[in-house]
N, C-alpha and C positions, 0 to 999 in steps of 0.2 A: 702343930695342933691349933686352934682357928679362934681366932682373937673375934669374941662376942662385942668387946668394949667400942671396937671402932667400926663405926659404919662407913660403905660404899660412897663415893660424891658424887654426884648427876652425871656430871661428865664420865664416871668408869661406870662399864658394863659391866654387872655381876655375874652373868651368866658367858661370860668370854670364854673362860677357860671349857666351858661346860657343849661348846656349840663345834662339829663336826666339819671340819673344813671338807667343800666338794657334795654335801649333799641338798644343798637349796638347787644347786646346777643343775643337780642327776635328775632331781626333782621330778621338772615337768618334761623330760623327754621325749620325744613319740614313741619309743618303747614300753615306755610307762604308763602312754595310754593308752599303748594298743592292750596290754594286760590289763589295765584298768579295766575299759569297757567291754574286753572279754567276760571278765567274770563278772561286769551288771547284765550282759545278754545271760549267763549262764544260772545268773539267780534269777530276773525270770522267768528266763525258759523251764525253771526246777518250782516256782511259785507257780507258773499259768499250769503245768503238770498238775499238778498237785491241786491246786485249784477245779479244775474238771475231774481230776480222778473223786473228789468230798463232791462234786453235784453232782456225775453219776450215781453217787451211792444214794440219792435225795429220790432217786426215782424207785419206782417197783418192778425188778424185775420180774419177771414173765417172756413168756411166750411171744411173738412178735404177732403168731397169729390170732392168737386168743386178745392180745389191745387192738389188732386189726377192727376183729368185729366188732367189739366196743364202739369202736370209732362209727362203724359202717352202720352203726343202730343209733347209733348219733348224728349223724350225716343225713342217713333216712329222716328222722325226725323234723332237725332244721332244714331240710329239703320241703318237707311237709310245710309248716310253720311259711315259706317261703311259697306257698304254690297257697297257700289260703291269701295269704298277702298278696299274690298277682292277681287274686277273685275277684277279692273286697278291701278293701281301704280299713284295716283296722286299728290305725295307726293311734287311736283314741280310746280301743278299747283294752283296760288295766286287764284283763282275763290272760288277754291274746301277750301283751307283753310282757309279764308275768311269765308267760309259760313260755314266752320266745326266752327269752333273756336266763330262766333256769334250763333249757334247753342247750342254749350257746356255752354256760359256766361247765354243764356235764363235757361238752365235747371240749369246751378250752383246759379242764383238768387232766381228761385223757389224751388228747393231744400235748400235752407238757410231759407226760409217763413217756412219752416216745420221741422229739422233737429233736432229738439228737443220734435217731437211727437215720439212718443212709437208706431205706428199703426204696422202693420205685413208687410204693402208693402213698408214703408218708410226708416223699419231698412232692408229689402231686398233692396231699391232701396241705401243705405247706403254704403250697401256690395258692391255692383257694381260701388258706387263713389270712396272709398277704395283700391277695386283694380285698377280704370287708375291713382290712386293716389301714388300706389307702381310700376307700371311699368315703365319703366326695373331696375332691382333691382341693377343692375349695376350702373347705373348712376347716376350724382349729383341730378339730377332733373328730375322730371319723368315728363309722357305724361299730364297726370292731373294739373299740376302744367304749363305747356307749355298751356294748354290751359286753364287753371283760369287765366293766364295772357294773358290772350289775343294773344297770339302768332295766327298767320295768319293774326290778322287783325290788330293790333297797329305795330308789328316786327316780321319775320319772321327767326327764330335763327338755325343757317343748326342741331342742334340737334331734335327738334322739326321733320324737314322735314325726318334725319334719322331714325327719331324711326317709322315714318308713311309708310317710304319705308319698313321698316324691316319686319311690320308688315303685307306689301302685301306679300313678300316676302315669311314668314314666313305661310301664307295663300296657299301659288300658291304648296308651295313644303308638307305640310301638312293639311292641312284643317281644319278637323277634331279635331287634337290637337294646329290648333291655339288660340294665345290668341284671335282676331274676332270673332271668330266661339265662342266660349267662354262667350263672352260679347252680342251678339247680340242674342245665345241662355240663356243668364243672362236678357234680355230684353226682347226678344219675356214672357219666364215667369215674371216678373213680370206684361207685358203689361195683360196674359193671370189671373193670381192670382185675379187681381179685381173683 
């Protein structure tokens, strides 16, 4: 029977009888570490697999050809707006900025629905998308960022307008080496590739 009246002294370990000998030494062996790491890797892989399946479930299912046709239409409109900018500095035209932004939003939303697809055209479109998100490389925010954040539609930041003005000036100075020319040719190649 346990004596509750007596209390252990400070030097006496109350859990001494409960400790299992040898556990502490075996706890940190290499074998233990390997098993633990394998288990952690397995958990991470399972989680990433689950996350990928959930992300894919958010995207509308449809034929690739149907989605490509929608993207082709969006790209044709972007080409049209780029051509207008190449011909005239529309960086201060609010109507143009709103239309360009709305057009980009349509493209962006449709592109997101097929972005995980590995079809060669999608890969080419992804390259175009990435180019706009890295222009200009000297600015903190890119042209793609401003377009994706509804610049021109909900807000009109000055750096965005300046980028468009610079694109126009660059095209006027040397059309064949300008970014607008390059992007318009890339859009044409994507549409022809289909």
